[in-house]
N, C-alpha and C positions, 0 to 999 in steps of 0.2 A: 589347537589350544592346549597348553600344558596344564597338568594337575599338580596342586600343592595341598598340603594339609596344615591347618592352623591348630596348634595344640593349646587347649584351654589352660589358663593359669589356675583354674579350680582343681586341676588334677594334682595329686601328690607327685613329688619329684620322680620317684621310681616309675609311676604310671606314665608320666609325661615321656620319659626316656623309652619306655616300652612302646608307646604310641609312635614315636619317631622311628624306631627300628621297624615296626610293623609297616609304616608308610614307605620306608625304603624298600622293604621286602616286597611290597605290593606294586612297586614300580613308579611311585610318585616321584616327581622331579624335585620338589622342594618341601621342606617343613619350616613353618614359621612359629616363633615363640612370641606370644603377646606379652606386654607388660602393662596390664591394667592394675592401677593401685587399688588395694594393697594385697595383691595376689603374689604368686611366686615370681622371683626376679628372673628376667629374661637372660641376662648374661650367664648366670650360674647354670641355668637349665641348658642353655645353648652349648656351654662347655661340656656338660655331661653327654649331650646328644652327639657332639663332635667325636667324643671318645668311643661311642658305641656304634657309629655309622661310618660308611666309607665313600658314599657316592652322592647322596642328596645335598643340594644347597641348603644352608641353614640361615634363615632370615630372622632378623630381630624386627618385630612388627607391632609397635614402634617404640623407640626411646625418645626422650625429649631434651631440650637445651636448658631446662630449669633445674632439675634435680641432679644432673651431671653436667659439669663444665665440659665444653667441647674437647679440651685437652684430655680429660679423664675418659670421655667416650672414645677418643682416638686410641688411647692406651689400651682400654679394655677390648675394643674391636680388633686392634692389631694382634692382640694376644689370642683372641678367638680365631682369627683368620690363620694364625700360625698353628694353633692346635688342630684346626680342621683341615689343614693342607690346602688353604685357599678356597674354601667352599662357603665362606660367610658372606652375607648380604646385610648391609647396615640400613635399617629403616628408621627414619627420623620423622617426628611429628611435633606439633606445637602443644599437645596435650589440651587441657581445658581448665577453665577458671574454677570449676567445682573441685577438682583434685588439687590444683596448685594453690589457689587463694583460700577456698573454704576449708580445706582439710589440712593444708600445710603452711598457710600464712605467707605464701610467696606471691608478691604482686604480679599479676598477669597482664603485663603491659606489652603492646606491640608484638603479639606472638608470632605473626608471620615473618616480620622483619628479623626477629631474634633467631627464628629457625633457619631462614635463608643465610644469615650471617654465619651461623654455626656450620652450615654445609661447606661453605668456602674454607673456613678455618680447619675443619676436620680433614678436608681433602689435602690441604697443605701439610698438616701434621703427618698424615699417612704416607707422604713421600719419604719420610725419615729425615728430611732436611731441616736445618734450623729455621724457625719461624719467629719473626718479629711482626707483631700485628697489634693495631689499636683501632677498634671499631666502635660502633655505637653501644655495644653491649659487652664486648670482651676485649681484654688486653693480655697479650701473650708474648713472652720472650723465652722460648724453650724449644726443645726437640725431643723426640722419642729416643730413649737410650739404646734401642735395638733396631735392627733393620726390618721393616715389615716384609712379609713374604710377597705382598703385592703392593706396588706403589699407587695403584689406581683401582681399588676394589669398587664394586657397584654400591651406590648410595641411592636409595629410593625414598620418596616422601609420602607419608600418609596424610593427605590433605583432602578437603571437601569442597570449599567454596570456590566461586568463579575466579577471584583474584589469586587465591592460593594455587589453584590448578594451573592457571596460565603462567604465573611467575615461578612456581615450583617446577613445572614441567620444563622450563627453560634451563634450569640449573642442575636437575637431578638426572640420574640414569633411567629412572622410571618412576611410576606412581603406584601406590598401594591404596586402592579405593575402599571406602567404608562398606560394612555390611549393608545390604539392601540396595547396592548399586545395580539397578536393573539395566536392561538393554538401552532404554532411552537415555539414561544418565551416562552409560559407557560411551554411547555414540556421541554425546555432547562433549565428553572429555577428549575422545579421540580427535574430534574436529578442532580442539584447541591445541593439542600437543603434537599433532602430526603423526606420520607413520613410523618415525624412528624410535620413539620412546616406548619402553615396555610398560604395558598397563596391566596391573593385577588387581583383583578385587576379592574381598571376602564374600563367600557364597554360602547361604543357608541351603541345605539339601536334605531331602528325605525321600526315600524310595520304598514303595510297598505295592504288593499286588493289587491292593485296594487304593486307588488314587485319593479318595476322600480321607482315608486314614493317614496317608502321608501328609496331606495338607493340614490336617488337624494337629499333627505333631509339631508343625512349624508355626502354627498360628500364634501361640503365646509369645514366641521369640520375635516374630514379625511385629506384633503389636508393641512389644517393649521398645524395639529400635525405631519404629515409626514415631513413638513418643520421644525418644532421645533426639531424633532429627527435627521433629516439629515441622514447621512450614519452611522447607529448604528445597534447593534445587533437586536434591535426591528424591524427595517426595513429589515435587511438582512434575518432574519428568515421568513419574509413575502414575500420573493422573489423579493425585490426591489434592483436592481443593483446600484452600486455607482453613475453612470452617471445620472440615473433617480432621485436618492436621492438628487443629487446636484441641479437638476431643482426644486424639491420641496422646497429645502432650499432657493434657490434664490427667488422663488416666495414669500415665507413667509417673507424674509428680505425686499423685495420690497413692502410689504403690499398688495400683490395680490396673495393669495394662488392658486396653480395650480389645481383647481378642475377638469379642463379638462383632466388632466393626470391620474385621479383616475378611473381606469377601474372597471367593476363589479367584476372581479376576484380578483383584489387587495383589493377592499373594503371588500369583503367577508373574506379576510384573516385577517383583522385588526378590523372589527366591525361586528355587528349583524343587518342585515336588510333583509326585505322581508315581505311576508305575515306571518300569525301566525305560520304556519307549517315550513316555511323557517327560521324564527327567532328561532324556537325551535331547528332546526338542528344546527344553529350557536351556541346556548348556549350549546347544547350537545357536540359539538366539543371541546369547552373550558373545560367542565367537564371531558371529556375523556382524555384531555391533562394534567389534574391534578389540575385544578382550584377549590378551595374550596368555594370562595365567588365571585359572579359577582356583582360588585358595579356599578349599572346602572347610567350612566352620566345624570345629569339634564341639559336639554337644556333650558336656561332661556327664550327663545322665545316661549316655548311650556308650556301650563298648566301642572303643575307637575302631576295632577291626570290623565291626558292623557298618560304621560310617564309611570306612575305606571300601568295603565290598560294595556298598550301595553306589558310591561314586563310580567304581569300575563297571558295575552292571549298566549304568547309564551310558558310559563311554562305549561299551561293547554293543549296546542296543542301537547306538547312533551309527 
């Protein structure tokens, strides 16, 4: 299983670039730039990372087909791929109604269909050939004015639900799974997409000589995202019953995530925490379930070099 590092959009731009350089120096395979609204923009940060690194893959995890037209995404991504010497990975996702409709007034209709249509359109545009296209959501008659360095760069989808996993896995080069994707969920995803697709997932990780202290560091984050997911396949495969999921959801909506409800057993199902040996076992469970790339979540409250060292200590202990 490969290691990647996801750089938080809460970091200032210079700090994000330093974190990427540190990840490359530590031997990580990929760095991912998130684009959670309204934090730092992924394309600008990715360009800065490309200019300061020379080996790591640079992933956008993820951008959406609402705030950027697919033709604009193709233009920006082809530029990033050129700047990085062919090291970029395009991550696409449908976003969510809260950001699109509630915050920006964009109607959030048929998100999966729109995302899948954008994948095909972006692929055609990235060949550099003229594209004439009229679909359900987009109409295009154009081409890029420059030749992309790669005509078929990797496109991965950030998706969660059963239909999105199945249909997205059929058209993308890989999937980028949400935070709290535990072994049960990874195993389910792998059973749907087969052996050929690259499956990556955001992983919350904490390592400490005292395993209890490591778990306590992750408990608030786990409670928050259990609330975000609610009653979902991600939580069900981790053994969270619907009534407990409802409590996590209510706590998140009230601005008071229910960290008190995150037991050690539950935390170990959706995150990796413990001493180095315990964290190694957690990573091994994900690898055995079929995960190809563990994308270690960057906690903006923690020095990134500390998080990178913790991940490497778990790998070494394994």
